N, C-alpha and C positions, 0 to 999 in steps of 0.2 A: 414429559416433564422436563427433559433436558433441553428442549428447544424453546420453552416458554419464556424464560428470562430474556433470551435474545430477541424474541418477537415483541415482547413488552417494551424493550429498549427502543426497538425500531418504531413502534407506535408512538412512543413519547417523543422521539426525534421528529417524526412527521408533525405531531401536534405543535412542538416548539417552533418548527419552521413556519407553520401556518399562522401561529400567534405573532411571530416576528414580522411576517409579511403584512398582517392586519395592522400591527402597530405602526409600521412604516406608512401604511396607507392613510391611517386615521390621524397621525400626529408626528411631529418632528422627533428625531433622536435627541438625547440630552446635549450632545456637543453642538447641535445646530438649533437649539430651542429658540434662540434669539435671532435666528436668521443668519448667523455667522459664528465663527469660533470665538470663545470668550475673550481671547487675547487680542482680537482684531476689532478696532473701533468701528462703529456703524456710521460715524459722522466726522471722519477726519477732514480737516480743511483741504480745499483744492485750489491751487496747487500746493504741494507740500513735499518734504523730503522723503526719499525712500528709506525703508528700514532694512530690506534685503536680508532678512532672516526668516526661514520657514520652519514650521514645526511647533508643537505645543510646548510652552514653558513648563518646566518641571514644577511639581507641587509636593506638599507633604514633607515627611521627614525620612531619614534613613532608618535602617534596621535597629539602630541604637536610640531612636527617638530624637536625633539631632537634626536641626535645620541644616540645609545645604545652601551653598552659594558663596559668591565673592562679596567682599566688603571694600568699598572705597571709603576710607576713614578720613579723607580730607579733600573736599572739592569746594568750589565757589560758584554756585549757580548764578548768583546775581551780583558778581563783582562789578559789572557794568554800572550798577547803581551806587557804587562807592566812589570815593576820591573825587567827588564833585560831578560824577555822571558822565565824564568824557575821557577817562583814561583808558577804559576798555570799551571798544566800539561794537555795537550790535546788541540784540536782546535774546534772552533765553526763549521767549515766546512773545507773540503779539496777537491780540484779537483781530488786528487788521491783516494778519497773515504773514507768511514767510518773507515776502518782499520787504515788508516793513521791519521785520525782526532782524534779518541778516543784511543790513546795510551799514556802511562805514560812517564814522563821525564826519560832520559837515566840513571841518577844517582839513580833512584828508583829501578832499576833492580839489583839483582834478587829477593830481598825480602823486599825492602824499608828501608834497613839499613841506607842509606844516605839521607833519606827523612827528612832533618833537619827541614824544615818549618812545615811539618806535625807533627813532634814531638813537636815543640814549641806550635802549635795551638791546637793540638788534645790531647796531653798527651800520656802516654804510651811510647813505644820505637820507634814509627813511622813505625814499620814493617807492611807490607801489601802485598797482591798479586798485583803486578804491572800490570797484564794483564787486559786491558780494553776489547775492542772488541775481540772475541764475548762473553766471559764468564762473565765479570764484577763481579767477586766474591766479591771484597772489595770496589769498587768505580764505579760510584759516590754514595755518601752516605750523609745523612743529616748532619753528623758531620765531614765530610772530607772537609777541606777548601782548599785543594791543587789540586783538580781535576776538570776537565771541567764539568760544569752543564748546559751549554747553547748550546749544539749541536743543529744545526738549526732545525732538525726534531722534537726535543722536544719543541722548540719555536713554531713550526707549530702546534703541538698538543694543546698548550695553546691558540693559535689563533682560532683553530677549536672549542675549548671549550668556546669561548665567549670573549676573550681579543681583544681589538681593538686599544689600544694605548700602545706603549712600548717606554720608555725613555732609550736610550743606553748611559750611562755615560762613556765617554772615561777616563780611570783611570790609574794612575801610581804614583810612589813615588821615586824620585831620590836617597834619602838616603837609603831607604830599598834596592833598587837595588844595591847600592854601597857596602853595608855591607853583602849582601847575598852571599853565597859561589859560587853559580852556576849562570851563565848568558851567553848568547850568543850574546849580543849586548851592546851598550853603555847605559848610564843612563840618558841622557838628556830627560827631561820630555816632552818638546814640540815635539821632534822627535818621541817619542812613541805616543803622541796624534795624530800626523799627520798620522802615520801608522794605528792606530785603525780606524780613520775616513775613510781612503782609503779602509780598509778591510770591513767596513760596506757597502760601495758602491759596493765592489766586491761581497759581499754576496747577495745584491739585484740583481746583474747581474746573479749570480749563480742560484738563484731561478727563475728569469725570463727565463733563458734558459730551465728550466724544463717545462715551460708553453708555449713555442713557440716564445719567443722574448721579446724585450725591453718593459717594462711597463705591462707585462701580469701576473706577479707573484703576490703572496699575500703579500710579504714583500716590503713595499713602504716607502722610506725615504721622509719625508716632511719638508718643510722649512717655512711654514706659516700655520695659523690655518684654513684658507679656504681650502687649499689643503688637510689638514688633515681631515676635514669634508667630503670632496669628497671621500677620500680613505675609511673612515669608512662607509659611505653610500653605497659604493660598496661591503661592507662586508669584506674588506681586513684589514691588520694591518698597522697602521700609526706609523712609527718609527721616533722618535725625537732624535737628537744628543745633549748630554750634556757633561760637563767636570767636573771631580772631581779629583783634584790633589792638592798637598800641596804647590807648589811654582809656580803658573801660571805666565807666562811671565817672568820667572826668578826672580820673586819678593820674594826672600828669604831675611832674615835679619840676619846679623852676628854681635853679640854683640850689638844688637838693632840698627844697622846701615843698612838702606835699600840698597839693591843691584840692584834696578831698578828705573826707572824714569817714569814720566807721559808719555813721548814719548814711552817708552817700553810698557806701558799699552795700549795706543791707537793702537800701531802696533799689539799687541797681540790680542786685541778685534777684530780688523779689520780682522786679519787672521782667527780667530776662526769663525767669522760670515761668511766669504767666504767659509769655510769648511762646513757650514750648521749648526753650533752649535747655539742653541737658548736658552739654560739654562746652568748655571754653578755655582760652588762653588768658593768662593774667598779664602777660607782656608779649610784645610782638617784635617791632623793629627798634623802638627807642626805650632806653631806661625810663621807667616811670615811678610813681610813688609806691608801687607794689613790688617790683622786682627788676633786676638787671637782665640784659639780653645776651644772647650767644654770639652776636656780631654777624655781619655779612662780609663776604670776601670780594676782591677785585674792585673794579671801578664802581660797581653797585654799592660796595661797602663804603667807599668814599662818599658817595651820594647820600647814603643813609646816615653816615656820621655827620654830614652837614645838616641833614634834617634833624638829627638829635640835638645839635647845637641850637638850631633855630627854634626848636620846641622847648628845650630845657635850659639853655644858656650854658651848657657844658658839653664837651666832647666825651666820648667813651674813655674810661680810665682802666688801666690794666695793672695786674700784679702777677708775681710768680704763682703758678698753680700749686695747691697744697697736696694734691694727689695725682693719680694717673689720668684723671679726667681733665679735659681742657676745652676752652671755647674755640670757635673758628678763628683763624688768623684774620686780623682786621685788614680789609682791603685798603690799599694806599695808592692804587693807580689813579691817574688824573681823571677828573669827572667834570662835565659841564656844569654840574650843580655847584661847584666851588665859587662860581661868579655870584652866587646869592649870599655869600658871606659878607659881613661888614668889612669896610676897608681896614687893612692891617691885621685881620684875623685869618689865620691859616689852619688847615687840618694838621694836627700834631703828628709826629713820627712815633713809632712804638718799638719797644725793645722786643726782639724776637724771643727772648727768654721769659718774657712776661706775657703770657697768652690768656690769662683768666681775667674776667671782669671783676673789678673790685666790689661791684654792687651785687648783693645777693637778694634774699627774700627779706623785705622790710617788715616792721611790726604790723603795718597796715596790710601788707601782703599776706602775712601769716593769719591775720584776722579774716581776710578774704578766703584763704584756703580752708580754714575751719568753717566758715560760712557755707562754702560749697559742700563740705562734708555733711553739715547739718541738713542740707537740702538734697542730699544723695546725688549730687552732680558729679560728673567726671572731669578731671583736670588734665589739660594738655600741657605736657612739660617741654615739648619742642619749642625752641626759641628762648627758653629760660637759660640764664647763665648756669654753669655747673655749680656755682656757689648757691644759687637759688634752688636748683634742682635737687642738690644734696639735702638741703633743709626740708624740701617738700617730701622727699622719700623718707626722711627720718620721721616726719610728722605722721605720714601714712603708716609707716612701720610700727610706730608707737601705738597707733590706734587699730592696727590690722585692717586698714581701709584699702580696698582693692581698686578704687576708681581712678586709676592713672593710665593715661594714653600717651603713646608716642606715635604720631600718625603720619609723619612724612620725613623721617631720617634727619631730624634736626636736633636730636639729643646726642650726647657722647655715647658711642656704642658700648662703652664699658658699663653703662647703667642697665643694659638689656636684661641681665639675669635678675637684678633687683626688681625691675618692673614685673617680670614673670613671677618672681617669688611672692609679690604682693597680690597677684591675681590680675594684673593689668594686661593691656593689649598693645601690640607693636605692629605697625605697618611701615612698609618701605616706600620711599618716594618712587614715582613712576620713571625709573631709570630705563635705559635701553636693556634689552634682554640679556646681554652678556653681563653687564654690571649688576642688574637685578638678580640674575641667577647666582653670581659669585657671592653677593652679600647674603642671599637667602641660604646658601649652603654653609656659609660661615656660622650662621646661628641655628642650623638645622638640629644639632645635638641638643641645644637648649629647648627647642620646641618639642623634641621627643621626650626630654626629661620632664617637662611640665605638662605634656599632653595637650598642646594648644595649636591652633591654626595660625594663619598669617594673613596680613592684609596689604593693600597698596593705598597710597595717597596720590591721586592724580594731580591735585593742586591746579587743575585747569582754571584759567582766568586768574591765576595766582602769580603771574609774572616770574615763572621759574624756568621755562624751557622744557621740552619733552623729547622723547626718543627720536633721533634722526633715522632716516631710512638706512637699512643695511645694504640695500641694493638688490636688484633683480638677479644679479650674478652671484649672490652669496651662496655658500655651499648648501645651505638648507633653508631656502626661502619659504615664506608662507604660500601654500598652494590653495587657490580658490577653486571651488567652494570647499569648506572644511566643516567638520562636525563640532558642535559645542561640547564642552567637557563632559556633560552628562550623557551625550550621545543622542539627545532627542531633537536637536535642531540642526539645521544646515545654514551656514553663514557664508554669504557671497560678498563680493566687493560692494562697498557702500556708495550709493549715488545720491547726490542732491543737485537738482537742476541739471545743468549740462556737464557737471563735474563728477567723475568717478574716482574714488581714492583707493589706493593700493598701499598697504603698510610697507611693502618692500621698497617702493620708490618714493613714497610720500612721508613715511614715518608716522608718528602718532599726532596727526594734524588736528584732530578734534575728538570729542568724547565718544563718538560712534565707533571709533577704531579701538576701543578698549578690548573687545573680544579678539580682534586681530592680533593685538599686542600680547594677549595671554597665549594665543596659539604660537606666537613667535617665541615666547618663554618656554613653552613645551618643547619646541623643536631645538632650542639652544641649550636650555638648562635642564630639561628632562621632566618627565611626568610627576616625579615626587614633589617638585616645587609647586606645580599646579595643584596637586592634591592638597598640599598645605593651604594654598590660597582658597581652595574650594571649601575648606573647613573654617574659613575666616569669619563668616557670618555667625556661626555657632560660638566661636571664641569671643567675638566682640560682644554678643548678647550675654554671654556668661559673665563678663566683666561688668556690664551694665546691671544685670540682675543681682549680682553679689553686692554691688554698691547700694542698690535700693534696699536690700535686706539687712545691710550692716546696722548693728546696734552698738552704740557707744557703751563700753563696759564701765561699771561703777568704779570710781577711784577710791579705793579703801583708805588712802592716806589723806584725803581731803579733810582739812581742819583737825587732823589727829594730833595727839600730844607728841611733841618732838623735843629731843635733847641732843646735845652735841659735846664733843671734847673741848671745843672752844668756840668763841664768836668774836669776829673782828670788832674792835671798838671804833665808833665813829660818833662825834658829838651831834651830827645833823640827821642821822638816820639809823635805823636798827637793822642789824644783820643777824637777828636771833634765829634759832633753829626753826621756829614755827613759820618763818617767812618762806620756807621751802615747801610748805604744804598748805598754803593759804589760798591756792587757786588763782593767784595774781602773778602773771609772768613778769610784772614790773618790779616785784620785790624779790629778795634772795637771802639765803643764808651764806655767810662767808666765814671761813675758819681763820685761825692764826696762820702765819707764813712758815709752816713746817710740814714735813711729809706725813707723819703719823697722826691722822685726825679721823674722826668718825661722826656720823649723823645717825641718830637712832629714832625710829618712829614706832609708837605704840598704837596699834590699830583698835584697841579697846576690847577686842575679843578675838578668838581664833578664827581664821579664815583660810581657805585654800588659796595659796599664793603661787602664781606661775609666771608673772611678768612684772618687771620693775622698769619704769622709764625715768631717765635722769636728764634734765635739761640744764646743761652747764652754762654758766656765764664764761667770760674769757678765761678765768682761772679754773682750769679743768684738771681732772685726774688722769694721768697717763697709765698708772697701775692702781687698780682698786678692786675690791670684791664686794659681794652682797652676801650677808649672813642672815639666817633665819632662826627664830627661837619661839617656842611656845610659852616659856616661863621667864624669859629675860635673863636667864642664868646660863643655860646650856645652849650653845650656838653651833650651827653647822653652815659651812659655806655652800651656797647654791649656785654661785656664778662668779667668775673673775676674769680679768683681762690685764694684759701688760702693754697693750697698744692703743689705749684710748686717745682720741684726737679731738675731743671736745664736741660741741654741738649737742644734738639730741640723741642719746644712746638708749637702746632698748635691750634689756637683758631678759631672755626667755629661758625657762628651765622647767623641769618636771614639777607639776603642781604639788605643793607641800603644805601641810597644816602649819600655820604660824600666826602668832599675835604680834611679834616684834620683828621689825626689819631694820637691818643696820648696814649702812654704806661705810666701808672702811677704806680710807685713802692710804695708799702705800707709797706712791711716788707722784709728785706734782708734774704737770705738763708745762708750767710756767714758773717764774720766780716768785709769784704770789702764793696764796694758800689754795684752798678748794672753795668753790663758790657755785651753788646750785640755785637756779631760779625756781624750779619745780621738781619734785619727786613724786611720781605716781606709782601706786601699788595696785595690781589687778589680779583677778583670779585666773585669767587665761589670756 
């Protein structure tokens, strides 16, 4: 009896081996059921670029049920189709093959003498070898801003190296298009956005065809966070559509007069949503009818300021900043773009002590922000002036809306904790490993505090410049081949045609070198930074999912009975207390011009009250408190401040039963009285 269990196990082992041999003889194993590994296409075009990554891409979730992988929160796959079609040369893909996709613009031949934009952005004389495939002598390169960096096979290599989310920002600029010498199409921004969206879907179909049909490829456009999670769990790349343009919906402003309406905004948001767009910028390079911008620096700043004048009739205007946040210094270096100005018009000089844009979020801009919230879209705050950003964060804070993104280091870094506190997501621009590591470590404690991952924004094809080579003699160069972060793949030098790239000597020349750049970060900045990046996909999808689930809380104060200590008298309009609870931001209650004033709201019945929002007109309270009462006689203070600065304030406190809410002004922030456009009362 003591020997039988052993003999039975032996018999079972022999049977198992026989069954395994029989199965191998009669049919393929799961990993080779289609004649190849699932991640390798069966019909890749020939010739084509190498991928130079071996091993199966990771799938599924970690032990906590979280998706894994990197997120590029800001890329421009089809920027070559923006700006009139000739600013960025080369295509992301072409049905005619790689030789057609990776070729220079016609005017760059034979030696780049007419590569005007290359000269403006790169310096020198703009001359270069225009030949792309198969030699790639001079491009793509980390410092060439005019040549395609997002060829689909290079994106595939980034996916194979661990990236699982990519935000494709559809991008263009009508003014840059109109003043650039070369173009092969019109400059209407929405026409370009539609084309780029279509081409993103065409690329999905192009990849699918390599894998045997619809839905089988690794490039998957997603329109909700649940779908994105499924794609990532399958080990594929979830592609999110965004928009980055200067005058969305035609919302430019000319001499400070808006050229769009609320109806235009609603129509535009509905169209973008139908295209699959789920995140967007409301302003980019020029002040528009929605918001002011954060400015550009150096000679590029001068060129953009010229474009601002040509588009709007006004140059950027600055004022002293009201808080610690500030916009970028305006570039004042000479630019060839200045010759486009009318005779007698010059770019103005700027006071070094006045570094903030005078233009914030306009009324139309606020309407667009709230429209995006209603559609559960995520708002990109990079490129917004600090004045506009502050108002956006106040609006989101008042509504507890998490859908805020900073995708490529263009917001003031003092806002970082506010973004995390709302539930938003932050990514850093694709800086060199030293700078990227230093900035990541600066905010490491905040990520630990809020339990979030990190992202990067490559901004490739976005005219920004990318990491230069550290050199083969750097103390800790990338050593090829190396393993992917999850350890399941081996990554070697990338080859396309006759050219092989090495991050150490070429820098981040194209999208395929993203895994190499991440390895460089690991070597320079440490594994902890890369670990945070590997949690990026989960955190990005958390923000998206929370935005989709957000429910606007009922405003208990809407149309409630309101009384006040006083109301300013005006023969032309009413500043009665009820104007602060009528749901119309264009009306307001205004008190007499003295400190001790109050506004009282009767909710009609007792409710649990835990949040009060106050949208101040210019006459705001510097010191004030919020009192609650169930009977209108006995009051208790729920919240107070002595440092009010106007704008939109949100007071949060422990939920308390109350029928009556009273705002008590103790000290004014201006020479006028107290003036509230809207007061909201909420349960939580």
